[in-house]
Gaussian input, Z-matrix of N, CA and C with variables (Angstrom, degrees):
# hf/3-21g

backbone

0 1
 N
 C     1     B1
 C     2     B2     1     A1
 N     3     B3     2     A2     1     D1
 C     4     B4     3     A3     2     D2
 C     5     B5     4     A4     3     D3
 N     6     B6     5     A5     4     D4
 C     7     B7     6     A6     5     D5
 C     8     B8     7     A7     6     D6
 N     9     B9     8     A8     7     D7
 C    10    B10     9     A9     8     D8
 C    11    B11    10    A10     9     D9
 N    12    B12    11    A11    10    D10
 C    13    B13    12    A12    11    D11
 C    14    B14    13    A13    12    D12
 N    15    B15    14    A14    13    D13
 C    16    B16    15    A15    14    D14
 C    17    B17    16    A16    15    D15
 N    18    B18    17    A17    16    D16
 C    19    B19    18    A18    17    D17
 C    20    B20    19    A19    18    D18
 N    21    B21    20    A20    19    D19
 C    22    B22    21    A21    20    D20
 C    23    B23    22    A22    21    D21
 N    24    B24    23    A23    22    D22
 C    25    B25    24    A24    23    D23
 C    26    B26    25    A25    24    D24
 N    27    B27    26    A26    25    D25
 C    28    B28    27    A27    26    D26
 C    29    B29    28    A28    27    D27
 N    30    B30    29    A29    28    D28
 C    31    B31    30    A30    29    D29
 C    32    B32    31    A31    30    D30
 N    33    B33    32    A32    31    D31
 C    34    B34    33    A33    32    D32
 C    35    B35    34    A34    33    D33
 N    36    B36    35    A35    34    D34
 C    37    B37    36    A36    35    D35
 C    38    B38    37    A37    36    D36
 N    39    B39    38    A38    37    D37
 C    40    B40    39    A39    38    D38
 C    41    B41    40    A40    39    D39
 N    42    B42    41    A41    40    D40
 C    43    B43    42    A42    41    D41
 C    44    B44    43    A43    42    D42
 N    45    B45    44    A44    43    D43
 C    46    B46    45    A45    44    D44
 C    47    B47    46    A46    45    D45
 N    48    B48    47    A47    46    D46
 C    49    B49    48    A48    47    D47
 C    50    B50    49    A49    48    D48
 N    51    B51    50    A50    49    D49
 C    52    B52    51    A51    50    D50
 C    53    B53    52    A52    51    D51
 N    54    B54    53    A53    52    D52
 C    55    B55    54    A54    53    D53
 C    56    B56    55    A55    54    D54
 N    57    B57    56    A56    55    D55
 C    58    B58    57    A57    56    D56
 C    59    B59    58    A58    57    D57
 N    60    B60    59    A59    58    D58
 C    61    B61    60    A60    59    D59
 C    62    B62    61    A61    60    D60
 N    63    B63    62    A62    61    D61
 C    64    B64    63    A63    62    D62
 C    65    B65    64    A64    63    D63
 N    66    B66    65    A65    64    D64
 C    67    B67    66    A66    65    D65
 C    68    B68    67    A67    66    D66
 N    69    B69    68    A68    67    D67
 C    70    B70    69    A69    68    D68
 C    71    B71    70    A70    69    D69
 N    72    B72    71    A71    70    D70
 C    73    B73    72    A72    71    D71
 C    74    B74    73    A73    72    D72
 N    75    B75    74    A74    73    D73
 C    76    B76    75    A75    74    D74
 C    77    B77    76    A76    75    D75
 N    78    B78    77    A77    76    D76
 C    79    B79    78    A78    77    D77
 C    80    B80    79    A79    78    D78
 N    81    B81    80    A80    79    D79
 C    82    B82    81    A81    80    D80
 C    83    B83    82    A82    81    D81
 N    84    B84    83    A83    82    D82
 C    85    B85    84    A84    83    D83
 C    86    B86    85    A85    84    D84
 N    87    B87    86    A86    85    D85
 C    88    B88    87    A87    86    D86
 C    89    B89    88    A88    87    D87
 N    90    B90    89    A89    88    D88
 C    91    B91    90    A90    89    D89
 C    92    B92    91    A91    90    D90
 N    93    B93    92    A92    91    D91
 C    94    B94    93    A93    92    D92
 C    95    B95    94    A94    93    D93
 N    96    B96    95    A95    94    D94
 C    97    B97    96    A96    95    D95
 C    98    B98    97    A97    96    D96
 N    99    B99    98    A98    97    D97
 C   100   B100    99    A99    98    D98
 C   101   B101   100   A100    99    D99
 N   102   B102   101   A101   100   D100
 C   103   B103   102   A102   101   D101
 C   104   B104   103   A103   102   D102
 N   105   B105   104   A104   103   D103
 C   106   B106   105   A105   104   D104
 C   107   B107   106   A106   105   D105
 N   108   B108   107   A107   106   D106
 C   109   B109   108   A108   107   D107
 C   110   B110   109   A109   108   D108
 N   111   B111   110   A110   109   D109
 C   112   B112   111   A111   110   D110
 C   113   B113   112   A112   111   D111
 N   114   B114   113   A113   112   D112
 C   115   B115   114   A114   113   D113
 C   116   B116   115   A115   114   D114
 N   117   B117   116   A116   115   D115
 C   118   B118   117   A117   116   D116
 C   119   B119   118   A118   117   D117
 N   120   B120   119   A119   118   D118
 C   121   B121   120   A120   119   D119
 C   122   B122   121   A121   120   D120
 N   123   B123   122   A122   121   D121
 C   124   B124   123   A123   122   D122
 C   125   B125   124   A124   123   D123
 N   126   B126   125   A125   124   D124
 C   127   B127   126   A126   125   D125
 C   128   B128   127   A127   126   D126
 N   129   B129   128   A128   127   D127
 C   130   B130   129   A129   128   D128
 C   131   B131   130   A130   129   D129
 N   132   B132   131   A131   130   D130
 C   133   B133   132   A132   131   D131
 C   134   B134   133   A133   132   D132
 N   135   B135   134   A134   133   D133
 C   136   B136   135   A135   134   D134
 C   137   B137   136   A136   135   D135
 N   138   B138   137   A137   136   D136
 C   139   B139   138   A138   137   D137
 C   140   B140   139   A139   138   D138
 N   141   B141   140   A140   139   D139
 C   142   B142   141   A141   140   D140
 C   143   B143   142   A142   141   D141
 N   144   B144   143   A143   142   D142
 C   145   B145   144   A144   143   D143
 C   146   B146   145   A145   144   D144
 N   147   B147   146   A146   145   D145
 C   148   B148   147   A147   146   D146
 C   149   B149   148   A148   147   D147
 N   150   B150   149   A149   148   D148
 C   151   B151   150   A150   149   D149
 C   152   B152   151   A151   150   D150
 N   153   B153   152   A152   151   D151
 C   154   B154   153   A153   152   D152
 C   155   B155   154   A154   153   D153
 N   156   B156   155   A155   154   D154
 C   157   B157   156   A156   155   D155
 C   158   B158   157   A157   156   D156
 N   159   B159   158   A158   157   D157
 C   160   B160   159   A159   158   D158
 C   161   B161   160   A160   159   D159
 N   162   B162   161   A161   160   D160
 C   163   B163   162   A162   161   D161
 C   164   B164   163   A163   162   D162
 N   165   B165   164   A164   163   D163
 C   166   B166   165   A165   164   D164
 C   167   B167   166   A166   165   D165
 N   168   B168   167   A167   166   D166
 C   169   B169   168   A168   167   D167
 C   170   B170   169   A169   168   D168
 N   171   B171   170   A170   169   D169
 C   172   B172   171   A171   170   D170
 C   173   B173   172   A172   171   D171
 N   174   B174   173   A173   172   D172
 C   175   B175   174   A174   173   D173
 C   176   B176   175   A175   174   D174
 N   177   B177   176   A176   175   D175
 C   178   B178   177   A177   176   D176
 C   179   B179   178   A178   177   D177
 N   180   B180   179   A179   178   D178
 C   181   B181   180   A180   179   D179
 C   182   B182   181   A181   180   D180
 N   183   B183   182   A182   181   D181
 C   184   B184   183   A183   182   D182
 C   185   B185   184   A184   183   D183
 N   186   B186   185   A185   184   D184
 C   187   B187   186   A186   185   D185
 C   188   B188   187   A187   186   D186
 N   189   B189   188   A188   187   D187
 C   190   B190   189   A189   188   D188
 C   191   B191   190   A190   189   D189
 N   192   B192   191   A191   190   D190
 C   193   B193   192   A192   191   D191
 C   194   B194   193   A193   192   D192
 N   195   B195   194   A194   193   D193
 C   196   B196   195   A195   194   D194
 C   197   B197   196   A196   195   D195
 N   198   B198   197   A197   196   D196
 C   199   B199   198   A198   197   D197
 C   200   B200   199   A199   198   D198
 N   201   B201   200   A200   199   D199
 C   202   B202   201   A201   200   D200
 C   203   B203   202   A202   201   D201
 N   204   B204   203   A203   202   D202
 C   205   B205   204   A204   203   D203
 C   206   B206   205   A205   204   D204

   B1=1.4449
   B2=1.5259
   B3=1.3224
   B4=1.4566
   B5=1.5208
   B6=1.3289
   B7=1.4577
   B8=1.5269
   B9=1.3228
   B10=1.4592
   B11=1.5164
   B12=1.3340
   B13=1.4694
   B14=1.5224
   B15=1.3281
   B16=1.4555
   B17=1.5252
   B18=1.3417
   B19=1.4583
   B20=1.5272
   B21=1.3341
   B22=1.4577
   B23=1.5236
   B24=1.3315
   B25=1.4611
   B26=1.5196
   B27=1.3336
   B28=1.4536
   B29=1.5164
   B30=1.3150
   B31=1.4569
   B32=1.5163
   B33=1.3257
   B34=1.4638
   B35=1.5264
   B36=1.3267
   B37=1.4552
   B38=1.5155
   B39=1.3204
   B40=1.4677
   B41=1.5192
   B42=1.3226
   B43=1.4621
   B44=1.5274
   B45=1.3211
   B46=1.4592
   B47=1.5280
   B48=1.3235
   B49=1.4656
   B50=1.5275
   B51=1.3173
   B52=1.4668
   B53=1.5334
   B54=1.3034
   B55=1.4630
   B56=1.5243
   B57=1.3421
   B58=1.4632
   B59=1.5279
   B60=1.3324
   B61=1.4616
   B62=1.5266
   B63=1.3240
   B64=1.4653
   B65=1.5266
   B66=1.3365
   B67=1.4576
   B68=1.5214
   B69=1.3192
   B70=1.4577
   B71=1.5303
   B72=1.3155
   B73=1.4644
   B74=1.5249
   B75=1.3219
   B76=1.4651
   B77=1.5204
   B78=1.3288
   B79=1.4590
   B80=1.5316
   B81=1.3332
   B82=1.4597
   B83=1.5176
   B84=1.3280
   B85=1.4559
   B86=1.5262
   B87=1.3181
   B88=1.4665
   B89=1.5281
   B90=1.3236
   B91=1.4621
   B92=1.5282
   B93=1.3279
   B94=1.4563
   B95=1.5236
   B96=1.3097
   B97=1.4605
   B98=1.5159
   B99=1.3260
   B100=1.4590
   B101=1.5162
   B102=1.3240
   B103=1.4554
   B104=1.5268
   B105=1.3260
   B106=1.4593
   B107=1.5245
   B108=1.3463
   B109=1.4623
   B110=1.5248
   B111=1.3465
   B112=1.4612
   B113=1.5247
   B114=1.3230
   B115=1.4654
   B116=1.5236
   B117=1.3233
   B118=1.4675
   B119=1.5239
   B120=1.3076
   B121=1.4609
   B122=1.5190
   B123=1.2994
   B124=1.4562
   B125=1.5093
   B126=1.3167
   B127=1.4628
   B128=1.5221
   B129=1.3161
   B130=1.4608
   B131=1.5273
   B132=1.3152
   B133=1.4598
   B134=1.5183
   B135=1.3141
   B136=1.4556
   B137=1.5245
   B138=1.3044
   B139=1.4558
   B140=1.5277
   B141=1.3093
   B142=1.4604
   B143=1.5204
   B144=1.3274
   B145=1.4605
   B146=1.5263
   B147=1.3372
   B148=1.4601
   B149=1.5250
   B150=1.3554
   B151=1.4541
   B152=1.5222
   B153=1.3363
   B154=1.4681
   B155=1.5345
   B156=1.3232
   B157=1.4594
   B158=1.5335
   B159=1.3406
   B160=1.4589
   B161=1.5151
   B162=1.3250
   B163=1.4636
   B164=1.5286
   B165=1.3184
   B166=1.4624
   B167=1.5141
   B168=1.3285
   B169=1.4556
   B170=1.5133
   B171=1.3398
   B172=1.4564
   B173=1.5224
   B174=1.3387
   B175=1.4644
   B176=1.5158
   B177=1.3245
   B178=1.4610
   B179=1.5208
   B180=1.3195
   B181=1.4551
   B182=1.5392
   B183=1.3322
   B184=1.4652
   B185=1.5226
   B186=1.3276
   B187=1.4639
   B188=1.5212
   B189=1.3423
   B190=1.4705
   B191=1.5225
   B192=1.3053
   B193=1.4743
   B194=1.5352
   B195=1.3322
   B196=1.4665
   B197=1.5230
   B198=1.3382
   B199=1.4567
   B200=1.5180
   B201=1.3237
   B202=1.4727
   B203=1.5158
   B204=1.3402
   B205=1.4657
   B206=1.4833
   A1=108.79
   A2=114.09
   A3=120.59
   A4=109.97
   A5=114.87
   A6=119.88
   A7=107.84
   A8=116.74
   A9=122.11
   A10=114.01
   A11=118.29
   A12=121.00
   A13=110.32
   A14=116.18
   A15=123.17
   A16=107.65
   A17=117.69
   A18=121.12
   A19=111.60
   A20=114.80
   A21=123.81
   A22=106.85
   A23=116.27
   A24=120.56
   A25=109.29
   A26=116.62
   A27=121.05
   A28=108.55
   A29=116.09
   A30=120.58
   A31=110.23
   A32=116.92
   A33=121.03
   A34=111.93
   A35=117.64
   A36=120.27
   A37=111.16
   A38=117.45
   A39=121.22
   A40=111.74
   A41=117.63
   A42=121.00
   A43=110.18
   A44=117.48
   A45=121.94
   A46=113.01
   A47=116.95
   A48=121.80
   A49=108.20
   A50=116.50
   A51=121.66
   A52=112.85
   A53=118.33
   A54=120.15
   A55=111.96
   A56=118.44
   A57=121.26
   A58=113.84
   A59=117.89
   A60=120.83
   A61=109.05
   A62=116.37
   A63=124.45
   A64=114.15
   A65=117.74
   A66=120.67
   A67=107.78
   A68=117.65
   A69=120.29
   A70=111.29
   A71=118.28
   A72=122.09
   A73=112.84
   A74=117.53
   A75=122.21
   A76=108.43
   A77=116.16
   A78=120.91
   A79=112.32
   A80=117.04
   A81=120.80
   A82=112.72
   A83=114.86
   A84=121.45
   A85=108.77
   A86=117.00
   A87=122.08
   A88=111.56
   A89=116.62
   A90=120.92
   A91=112.12
   A92=116.88
   A93=121.03
   A94=110.39
   A95=115.62
   A96=121.72
   A97=109.54
   A98=115.86
   A99=121.31
   A100=109.18
   A101=115.99
   A102=120.73
   A103=108.66
   A104=116.31
   A105=120.89
   A106=108.11
   A107=115.59
   A108=119.34
   A109=112.34
   A110=118.48
   A111=120.96
   A112=109.16
   A113=115.88
   A114=122.03
   A115=107.14
   A116=115.94
   A117=121.08
   A118=108.04
   A119=116.19
   A120=121.60
   A121=109.20
   A122=116.19
   A123=122.26
   A124=107.17
   A125=116.47
   A126=119.71
   A127=110.77
   A128=116.11
   A129=122.30
   A130=107.28
   A131=116.13
   A132=121.01
   A133=110.10
   A134=116.72
   A135=121.04
   A136=107.42
   A137=115.78
   A138=121.95
   A139=109.45
   A140=116.44
   A141=121.09
   A142=108.00
   A143=115.89
   A144=121.64
   A145=108.91
   A146=116.25
   A147=121.32
   A148=107.91
   A149=115.07
   A150=122.60
   A151=110.35
   A152=118.31
   A153=121.72
   A154=114.56
   A155=117.35
   A156=119.20
   A157=112.95
   A158=116.84
   A159=121.55
   A160=114.12
   A161=117.10
   A162=119.70
   A163=109.96
   A164=115.65
   A165=120.24
   A166=108.84
   A167=115.89
   A168=121.45
   A169=109.23
   A170=116.33
   A171=122.43
   A172=109.89
   A173=117.05
   A174=123.12
   A175=109.36
   A176=116.32
   A177=120.67
   A178=108.67
   A179=116.32
   A180=122.09
   A181=111.11
   A182=116.71
   A183=120.64
   A184=112.78
   A185=118.06
   A186=121.90
   A187=112.57
   A188=117.36
   A189=121.20
   A190=111.49
   A191=114.56
   A192=121.24
   A193=107.22
   A194=116.14
   A195=120.97
   A196=108.78
   A197=115.65
   A198=121.94
   A199=109.53
   A200=116.41
   A201=121.41
   A202=108.24
   A203=115.93
   A204=121.04
   A205=110.20
   D1=142.76
   D2=-178.27
   D3=-133.67
   D4=162.99
   D5=173.59
   D6=-59.56
   D7=133.78
   D8=-179.65
   D9=100.42
   D10=-12.36
   D11=178.08
   D12=-70.39
   D13=142.36
   D14=175.38
   D15=-88.30
   D16=129.12
   D17=-174.17
   D18=-134.09
   D19=162.49
   D20=168.88
   D21=-128.88
   D22=161.38
   D23=178.09
   D24=-85.98
   D25=130.78
   D26=174.14
   D27=-74.05
   D28=152.72
   D29=174.21
   D30=-73.14
   D31=163.63
   D32=-179.34
   D33=-59.39
   D34=-39.64
   D35=179.66
   D36=-69.07
   D37=-45.11
   D38=-177.41
   D39=-69.19
   D40=-27.41
   D41=179.10
   D42=-62.66
   D43=-35.27
   D44=-177.14
   D45=-99.62
   D46=-12.48
   D47=-178.79
   D48=-134.01
   D49=91.30
   D50=-172.16
   D51=-56.18
   D52=-29.12
   D53=-177.73
   D54=-68.58
   D55=-14.09
   D56=-179.11
   D57=-83.83
   D58=-10.65
   D59=-179.21
   D60=-60.96
   D61=131.75
   D62=179.30
   D63=67.23
   D64=20.00
   D65=171.14
   D66=-108.36
   D67=174.22
   D68=179.20
   D69=-67.28
   D70=-12.83
   D71=177.75
   D72=-84.36
   D73=-10.61
   D74=179.48
   D75=-78.35
   D76=110.00
   D77=-176.40
   D78=-97.08
   D79=23.30
   D80=-179.22
   D81=-76.91
   D82=170.01
   D83=179.93
   D84=-90.05
   D85=93.48
   D86=-177.60
   D87=-88.61
   D88=-2.39
   D89=-177.60
   D90=-88.57
   D91=-26.87
   D92=-174.13
   D93=-108.39
   D94=119.67
   D95=178.78
   D96=-100.75
   D97=141.45
   D98=176.12
   D99=-128.17
   D100=170.68
   D101=179.81
   D102=-125.36
   D103=134.57
   D104=178.95
   D105=-71.46
   D106=125.66
   D107=-178.27
   D108=-114.08
   D109=-11.80
   D110=178.57
   D111=-161.39
   D112=154.90
   D113=176.28
   D114=-129.80
   D115=131.32
   D116=178.44
   D117=-112.39
   D118=129.08
   D119=179.20
   D120=-99.32
   D121=145.60
   D122=178.98
   D123=-171.88
   D124=-137.05
   D125=175.21
   D126=-66.68
   D127=-24.36
   D128=175.85
   D129=-151.73
   D130=160.21
   D131=-179.89
   D132=-76.45
   D133=138.60
   D134=167.96
   D135=-129.75
   D136=147.44
   D137=-174.86
   D138=-122.44
   D139=132.89
   D140=175.78
   D141=-90.80
   D142=123.91
   D143=-176.23
   D144=-115.47
   D145=132.68
   D146=173.72
   D147=-100.51
   D148=132.85
   D149=-177.66
   D150=-102.91
   D151=162.70
   D152=-176.21
   D153=-58.21
   D154=-26.62
   D155=179.56
   D156=-80.88
   D157=2.50
   D158=177.65
   D159=93.72
   D160=-7.28
   D161=178.77
   D162=-79.65
   D163=158.68
   D164=175.02
   D165=-144.17
   D166=156.07
   D167=-179.73
   D168=-159.95
   D169=162.71
   D170=178.98
   D171=-92.63
   D172=138.92
   D173=179.97
   D174=-135.99
   D175=146.72
   D176=172.23
   D177=-70.88
   D178=152.71
   D179=-177.78
   D180=-58.41
   D181=-36.58
   D182=-178.03
   D183=-67.50
   D184=-18.78
   D185=-177.76
   D186=-84.83
   D187=-10.36
   D188=-173.93
   D189=-114.75
   D190=150.22
   D191=175.49
   D192=-125.14
   D193=126.92
   D194=179.90
   D195=-76.04
   D196=128.99
   D197=178.33
   D198=-98.21
   D199=-39.78
   D200=-177.39
   D201=-151.51
   D202=134.03
   D203=176.88
   D204=-93.48

């Protein structure tokens, strides 16, 4: 994942079980797209995502799914 990628949040089940992505078991928010605006390095990667309502927050890489690079 890079700055500028379009992402959605994976559901809790799909985050831990990759095979659930895009199945009816994926409870993620596929309606709201965000854009990665920053990446913080440390013990693990975290990505700052800006949402259409103007809010932003930090997310672990495993919590996000890239829709478009």
